[in-house]
PAZANU-518124 format. One record per residue (C-alpha): residue in one letter; x, y, z. Coordinates in steps of 0.001 Angstrom, whole numbers, plus 500000, padded with zeros to 6 digits. Layout:
<pts>
AXYZ ...
</pts>
This chain:
<pts>
M500000500000500000 A502829502403500794 T504330501793497357 A501062502621495690 H500847505879497595 S504371506835496675 E503573506305492993 L500240508147492957 G500790510757495648 G503697512067497710 V505905510719500499 L506568512536503798 H509364511345506077 L509174512231509806 V512223512218512076 G512014513096515785 V508358514203515525 A506084513887518559 P503363511163518341 A500575513742518607 I501840515636515553 N502407512320513738 T498769511389514285 L497592514845513181 L499534514650509914 R498354511131509092 S494713512068509594 A495084515244507518 L497327513990504652 E496710510297504050 P495962508754501576 E496981511719499398 V500427511785501005 T502092508764502572 V503406509642506049 E506327507497507169 A507997507936510568 L511697506986510634 G513293506015513916 S516507508010513427 Q518315510272511019 E520543507329510032 R517549505597508434 L516739508851506652 Y520288509039505276 H520031505394504181 R516853506097502187 F518559508864500232 Q521772506874499727 E519943503815498390 G517672505940496221 H514506503832496752 Q511185505409497645 P512605508978497844 A510879511516500100 D509026514445498584 T509223516351501897 V511081515855505209 L509816517067508604 L512394517328511431 G510838517385514912 M511709519025518220 D513656515952519403 I516387516534516797 E519421518188518404 E521149519448515207 P518421520037512595 V520520522440510500 R523363519923510139 I520878517168509167 A519282519462506571 Q522712520224505109 R523459516519504734 I520092515787503088 H520726518526500524 T524057516952499627 Y521969514038498313 D519159516099496772 H519092519867497137 H515518520093495788 V513903518246498714 P511713520585500877 I512631520354504578 L510525521734507427 I512055522110510904 L509741522270513916 T510873524773516538 A509575526630519575 P507983530056518863 S510679531848520842 R513477530313518690 C511787530596515293 D513326533972514322 Q516777532909515513 L516565529697513435 K515582531731510377 R518709533857510747 T520819530725511246 L519443529148508061 M520026532380506146 F523757532246506838 S524203528452506716 P526102527101503674 F524931524146501494 L521236524949502056 G518703525980499462 N515506527954499783 E513511524807500514 V514567524642504205 V511943526402506326 P511557526660510150 W508031526055511412 S506740527272514769 T504942524742516984 A502359527475517604 E501214527017513994 V500859523207513934 D497277523469512643 E498583525001509393 L501377522433509010 P499407519863506889 S498575522530504294 A502226523654504111 I503420520046503720 R500832519402500969 D502079522484499052 A505709521406499483 V504953517879498202 N503095519201495146 R505889521662494414 R508489518930494685 R506629516485492455 Q505901519155489850 R509587520043489751 M510494516390489344 R508023516066486467 Y509632519014484717 L513126517616485211 N512047514163483976 T510413515724480954 I513556517612480105 S515673514481480558 R513425512440478274 A513496515228475739 Q517285515213475727 I517338511452475124 R514822511575472308 L516173514629470483 E518219512354468227 K514987510655467157 L513093513844466290 P513512513512462524 L512030510007462665 L509078510860464901 Q505668511478463581 P504597515163463358 E502166514683466221 A504947513642468668 T507076516593467626 Y504128518886468188 Y503464517518471670 L507130517876472659 D507223521472471434 Q504076522249473378 L505581520707476508 L508761522733476223 D506862525917475405 H504838525661478593 A507769524699480838 P508449527269483626 I512152527331482758 G513910528489479613 V515209525743477306 L517202526226474112 T519606524205471979 V522668525297470006 D524887523661467389 L528659523387467411 N528921526978466192 C526829528116469196 A523955529151466912 I520500528800468411 L518560525829466988 T515464525860469234 I514164528179471941 N511010527863474060 R508706530655475140 Q510161530994478632 A513672531392477200 Q512353534051474796 T510783535913477728 I513929535651479831 L516223536895477037 G513717539425475720 V513868538128472104 S511481536588469587 E511904533159468056 R512319534620464551 S515123536974465635 A516887534383467793 L517026531222465626 G520322530874463815 R521970533680465737 P524945533079468086 L523747532691471632 E526386534941473125 E524950537886471158 Q521859537703473377 F523935538701476405 P525610542028477254 L529059542615475823 R530620542234479251 E529202538703479563 Q529769537431476006 G533248536103476708 R532067534079479704 M529102532713477733 A531342531620474857 A533648529839477294 L530682528099478963 L529366526915475579 Q532738525525474579 Q532858523556477841 G529360522236477196 L530232521093473693 K533288519153474869 G532636515599475935 M529352514334477300 E529689515229481013 R527370517697482726 H528738521076483814 K527979523300486763 P525630526217486146 E526904529765486021 I525138533049486674 F525095535837484059 E523852539422484071 V521214540453481554 D520281544066480858 V516580544839480775 P515658548003478837 G514246550553481282 G514653548213484224 P517205546836486658 V519770544184485765 R518458540600485924 F520489537519486797 L520226534235484861 E521465530834485884 V522616528939482764 T523123525168482918 P524715523574479792 A524116519932478813 P525771518230475779 L523604516678473002 A524602513951470533 Y522428512549467748 R522717509138466114 T523373510937462886 G526588512157464468 Q525422515720464826 R526406517262468151 G525269520318470061 A524240521512473496 M521058522230475397 L520970525100477885 I518513525555480755 L517874529181481752 Q516432530202485097 D515813533746486368 V517600533796489742 T517457537560490357 D515619537095493618 R518028534413494722 V521032536602493899 A519431539494495779 A518860537216498765 E522453536044498561 C523674539646498438 E521484540459501410 R522883537470503238 Q526413538557502369 R525635542092503536 A524211540728506756 E527329538641507251 D529483541714506684 D527372543652509173 L527743540856511675 R531505540805511222 Y531501544579511541 H529449544450514722 A531601541642516052 T534723543702515487 V533246546725517237 L531874544644520098 R535212542934520523 S536900546320520702 F534208547562523093 H534811544588525309 E538561545134525317 I538070548792526294 S535327548363528885 S536801545291530576 D540266546760531046 R540278547541534777 E543614549291534584 L542133552088532476 S540392555082533976 L537112556331532544 E538909559171530740 E541283556684529093 K538418554421528073 L536539557334526493 H539633558426524577 R540181554919523217 L536530554815522208 L537019557983520171 K539982556385518397 L537907553276517730 G535193555420516151 C537706557144513898 E538871553748512635 Q535366552357512144 F533925555401510323 S537157556326508484 L536945559896509743 P539911561796511261 N538097563895513902 A536286562557516987 I534641564832519588 L533007564118522925 S531115567223524032 R529228568548527045 I526217570756526295 D524885573229528839 G522125575347527353 Q523679576881524231 C527254576232525331 F529079573468523427 Q532248572423525310 I534732569824524031 L535562567382526826 D537797565072524771 S538802564770521142 V540980562920518675 S541945565516516104 D544744567694514748 H542291570427513774 P542678573594515897 A538884573967516193 Y538598570704518143 V541088571259520945 V540024569888524313 G538494572608526491 T537266574693523567 S533816576214524049 K531573577565521307 D527952578352520618 L525886575229519944 D524321576750516821 Q527812576992515279 T528163573178515303 Y526516570338513396 C525421569026516802 S522744571728516974 A520576569327514950 T521785566176516688 V520516567136520146 F516879567163519034 T516609563503517977 N517323560111519472 E518586558821516125 P522041559601514709 V522469562428512222 A524769561582509309 F525726562962505884 E528584562109503527 H528964565174501312 A527842568433502890 S528634570652499907 I525947569040497722 T523254569070500417 E521438571697502473 W524250571396505045 R526434573581502812 T524747576671504334 H525326575602507934 P527645577895509946 S529889574970510837 Y530460574099507175 L531024577709506205 K533700578022508903 H535440574619508966 H534350572941505657 M533771569535507190 E532153567432504446 A531322564219506335 Y529632564004509728 I528009561386511907 G526860562188515449 V524404561233518139 R523366562758521436 I524349561305524833 V521689560914527511 V522541560669531220 D519853560299533892 D517125560819531260 G518542564215530352 L520771565604527584 Y524438565413528543 G526237566131525269 T527101564568521907 L529452562011520387 C530368562899516812 F532926562218514068 T533798564530511147 G536079564702508162 P537106567374505623 M536783565013502639 P533521563636501217 R532923560060502244 P533097557706499217 S530265555489500515 S527118556176502477 F526906555463506157 S525290552061506530 A522609551029508972 A525352549143510811 D527333552393511175 L524321554107512732 E523692551207515102 V527346551128516143 L527280554863516890 K524105554450518973 L525787551617520821 M528790553858521501 S526629556697522817 Q524647554340525056 W527866552928526464 V529250556422527068 G525999557529528705 N525927554453530923 E529558554914531939 L529053558602532747 Q525879557791534683 R527670555022536570 E530560557361537377 R528103559993538598 A526241557424540696 E529494556087542164 A530606559618543057 H527243560222544692 M527501556948546580 R531021557851547730 K529657561112549129 L526807559310550866 S529160556673552214 G531549559329553489 A528660561209555068 L527457558060556825 E530933557198558018 Q531559560670559382 A528067561345560721 A527816562154564428 D524548560190564699 S524644556424564794 V523417554770561580 M522316551159561230 I520941549446558094 T519174546087558268 D517638543796555666 R513970542899555411 D514428540317558192 R516040543005560429 R519530541481560222 I522208544132560414 E524092544822557170 Y525848548089558044 V526732550225561059 N528808553393561040 P531613554333563448 A529226556493565521 F527185553357566277 E530335551581567459 R531274554487569710 L527766554765571153 T527048551082571848 G530558549719572374 Y529933546972569802 A532390546595566923 K531061546242563387 A532240542649563150 D530269541817566335 V526882542872564951 I526884542295561163 G524427539509560347 H522740539634563774 K519329540984564719 T519061544004567030 Y517761542117570063 F521097542514571848 L520402546265572246 R517161545799574199 S517322546948577812 G514102545377579098 V512521548756579810 H510123548400576846 D507757545426576704 E507126543249573654 M503950545137572763 F506005548341572418 Y508276546728569806 Q505336545156567970 D503668548545567636 L506954550101566495 W507584547543563720 Q503959547564562635 V504333551255561827 V507616550816559935 E506627547671558016 N503492549449556799 G505703552096555185 G505612554670557990 V508444556344559897 Y508944555823563627 R510303558660565738 G510728558323569473 V513020557617572387 L514358554095572998 V516060552945576180 N518842550602575034 R521740548722576596 K525425549088575706 K527920546261575443 D529168546987578971 G525599546664580310 S524976550349580962 I521657551915579954 F521351554867577596 H518507556856576060 E518558557232572277 Q516493559583570142 K515607557165567329 T514266557450563766 I513532554228561851 S512553554414558168 P511888551794555475 L513957551729552271 K512023550809549113 D512975549647545605 V511627551105542365 Q508510548914542653 G507786550351546102 R508644547150547953 I510477547436551278 T513956545939551010 H515813547397554012 F515362549492557139 I517597552388558160 S517863553576561740 T519500556789562903 G519854558017566444 H521896559898568991 D522473559596572712 I520206561880574766 S521013560375578167 D522525563643579411 R519493565535578186 V517140563088579926 K519078563501583185 A519019567294582823 E515294567243582136 E514725565080585219 L516719567498587377 D514839570423585863 R511542568679586559 Q512543568108590181 H513605571749590543 K510337572924589048 A508402570630591387 E510303572074594353 L509641575585593121 A505954574818592585 H505779573412596097 V507359576572597461 G504877578573595433 R501945576654596878 L503257577169600403 S503658580862599624 V500053581013598455 L498908579273601600 G500877581789603651 E499171584670601870 M495777583024602452 T496275582495606204 S493611584940607377 G491039583664604949 L491779580050605797 A491605580838609517 H488205582445609029 E487025579453607010 L488236577005609665 N486818579118612466 Q483252578629611249 P483061574808611718 L485074575057614972 C482664577621616413 A479717575524615327 I481214572428616952 T481755574350620212 T478170575699620221 Y476535572339619517 A478760570576622091 Q477919573125624817 T474208572810624033 C474357569037624344 L476126569369627739 R473415571746629061 I470702569325627945 I472430566463629727 Q472994568571632908 S469362569730633022 G468137566265633842 N465547566257631054 C467845564563628590 K465995563317625576 P468000561137623218 D466598562836620092 D467701566280621305 V471193565063622078 R471384563057618850 Y470677566104616690 G473363568113618388 L475941565357618055 E475089564888614370 Q475749568585613800 V479057568247615601 V480048565370613304 K478927567328610255 Q480954570397611184 A483943568216612043 E483780566592608590 L483608570057607043 G486713571068608933 G488401567796607949 A487628568493604308 I489271571901604633 F492348570321606193 R492511567612603466 R492325570286600819 L495145572193602478 R497212569012602841 N496691568042599185 F497493571518597988 A500624571723600102 R501855568175599428 K505154567622597702 G505114565059594906 D505618564269591223 L503435565416588358 R500481563040588108 Q498466563750584987 Q495005562268584677 R491850562809582695 I490000565633584485 D486992567884584074 L488360571438584162 R485008572756585405 E485418570842588698 V488990572123589155 I487823575736588637 L484992575299591127 E487408573778593666 A489810576723593266 A486907579167593628 S485844577551596892 F489448577755598113 V489561581560597749 R485964582177598788 A486925583464602230 D489560585865600812 I487093587024598168 Q484533587858600835 Q487049589587603086 N488252591795600200 Q484695592464599060 V485376591210595524 Q482632589926593249 L483650586560591667 H481750585569588508 L482122582095586970 D481248581542583299 I481856577820582817 P479753575620580485 R478853572157581707 Q480207570375578604 L483924571036578211 P486453568716576545 A488317566575579059 V492002567389579518 M494988565423580766 A496426567370583704 D497479567319587352 P494468568910589112 I496556570262592020 Q498987572069589687 I496181573536587545 E494456574638590769 Q497740576291591795 V497803578226588477 L494219579372589010 L494918580469592611 N498032582397591503 L496099584247588806 V493083584970591058 R495359586184593908 N497165588492591416 S493804589890590292 M492788590477593946 D496035592378594530 A495387594469591386 L491925595419592787 S493299596814596083 D493096600396594781 T489640599948593271 D486502600990595116 E485095598146597188 G481754598140595426 R483300597885591969 R485821595110592502 K485112592233590121 I486894589059588916 I485575586865586071 I486710583284585420 K485599582117581959 A486234578751580258 V485419577936576593 R486187575268574014 H489260576226571969 E489684574937568417 R488651571214568350 H489681569556571612 S491439572231573706 V490058574372576553 K490804578092577020 V490528579635580517 C490594583442581088 I490833585289584449 S489854588960584061 D489672591837586540 N488756595494586375 G491753596683588351 C494531599097587491 G495802597064584534 C499400596296583576 P501769598881582021 Q503690597753578939 E507088597908580636 V505777595616583376 A504011593277580897 D507290592705579064 R508877591275582249 L505923589583583926 F507157586016583382 E510785586652584347 P511841584727587480 F511833586825590692 F510340589895588988 T507527591387591109 T505695594686591645 K504573593688595167 A506441594948598200 T506395591507599833 G506175589266596729 L508733586609595724 G508271587061591964 I507870583359591264 G504103582935590937 L503688583705587241 G506930581948586332 I505785578782588110 S502365579049586476 Q503920579379583027 S506190576354583575 I503207574276584768 I501111575142581718 D504071574512579395 A504644571103581011 H501041570252580164 G501570571180576508 G499650574456576844 H500348578166576697 L499901581039579203 W499799584687578182 L498554588177579026 E495922589501576651 E496927592775575019 G494747595778574274 A492538595577577393 V490726598902577989 Q490572598361581770 G492149595826584079 A494055592743582929 T493152589363581443 F495385586313581784 C494581583284579575 F495895579782579243 V495051576887576930 L495249573203577794 P495117570522575056 G492359567907575153 S493013564402576443 G493223563064572849 E496353565140572030 S499958564530572972 R501675567221575040 H505143566675573543 E504629565681569934 K501365565635568098 H502462562878565772 P505268560929567418 I504578557956565178 Q503593558588561584 
</pts>
């Protein structure tokens, strides 16, 4: 059955083809084409060597390791066999280029992407038909050659059929005698040579070719007429009137008739496209060699570690002069309209290194506006002849391109010459120049980046603050000398370790979890950490921890900077203690000034206790002692005693010495408590006290005793300022309002004598007072207390009468020291 198929249809040989593709081809091609899978390329070679059942098409599968070499060997047996090579889509273009430059291969070797398997049966069917049609033509020609000697004896009908066959052949066929005169010529040969049968028959064949080719044609005909061996084809040029030159492949074959007459048959094929493809392949090979030479030189320059960047750039300029055959090479720096020559290879005085000129006076004025190179070979015959640079220096040839560094124009790389260039700049020349400029730009950018990194590295090394860089897993990669001095740990001791060794135990685990949650979410932590040195001592560090991100925004490292604030913390603690002492002294001073009022306030419950106690004694002594009467009196004694105890507790709390204890308080209650404290003094001095306090005020974080002390200081100052005011007009107003969103503003106003400007300027200075017996510390202490609570105390300006002191305390939702300690 296979033999029948090979006679009627075509034969497809598969080597290294996957079973799935094998099945697909059999179902799509059989019985029209016989599909035969061969186990190895050796069996394929054997089929061609033996010559039985030849393949019309060969398909090489993905399992073949060297498909190009196998295709070359097949074409040594038969260079007309179509060969398809299966390949991955990603390698298809590369295989095409490989086949283009591979020797011993015809145009019938085609790579086929596995992504287009569905179209493979149709391509194979076309290849088989093309192959079999070609074989039929060749067999026809061979039979015609054998039977030419019998033409005179054939019947007219046979001669007619043979002529028709030759006339319709797709190749040109003609015969010549021993004198090289044309005996027969078919239609295709007439079309190829551009002649008619009448004008060609009997004429020497070489006359049909250009004069420059007639000698070669005559020599080829003489070789074809000698002996009976076949000769290799040769390619000739043929001029086409009004058109480009065409290329013909001429294959001579000797003829001998039984009558003894001898001659030759020539087969003509138009191979213009094939010659053009070969020229393109040769040009591509030349370009590849050219690129290889440049790349090799690039590699030698860039990989030489002993050369500085300046030396590498200078060698690159020399390389460009050699490659472009131009004597002048310039590397420029462009700043606005200033064109400065940084380096050059030239003997021309206009291109000395360091020369500066206006950009518009150079050819580069056009180069800087395009990413592609600008090139011309003969300026004097183009519009460049009017350019200022040509008018001044007469440079005929130019090729240049701009250099980009950090996405911005840096300068240009150009080459010039005073003589016209004999050949045009090729596409390879332009690509090489672009490659040069990219390399220069990258090198300059790398040099700039390295210089920047050296500055940053030097800054880190010499920074007074400690710097630590960790990876994503918080393992230390870098510490600077300041870190070593601060912690006592050497760099070698900490690199590769996590930072747990610095923990002092002061902060709990929740503190560190909150810290890293902020930083790992892209935020920046700022705060004070209590850490431990290598010697075990504790230190306070003002710390900033930031994430470092790559170009995609992903966190890759963390950087921590900090400095030791232990001395500052100690100083602040001492200052806090001194302020607490001073505040305590101030409270005692206030109590001293309030002695008479307090005595009057205490005297009331004591007198009441005495009266009720004496009454109870008289009732008991009278003999008519009723328990209810005595009980009432004793209850009043207890009540008055509790009132006196409350007064004493208030005095004890106010006078106690202790640390600042801030808590969430209602400022209204503190104001009312302070008002009750001074009630006796207010009454004694005949002062009217008005309270304007809403019930709903924002809660504040404060020490109630210290805020009460501020209120008492301000009220006592107002009472002193009212001493010269008529008793019926003395008035003090305490007003509290919401300030901004969460703060509270408190104002203490009086209608006293007011405060002169020269006194107002010094009110808050320590120990400054206008009282004969004052210490001058009240307002200073009050200001320090309000500041410690994150607030502000001031004297209102522009009052028409009296004075108004105000202070603001932040709400309990705000931090006193830093509104956003963690961002």
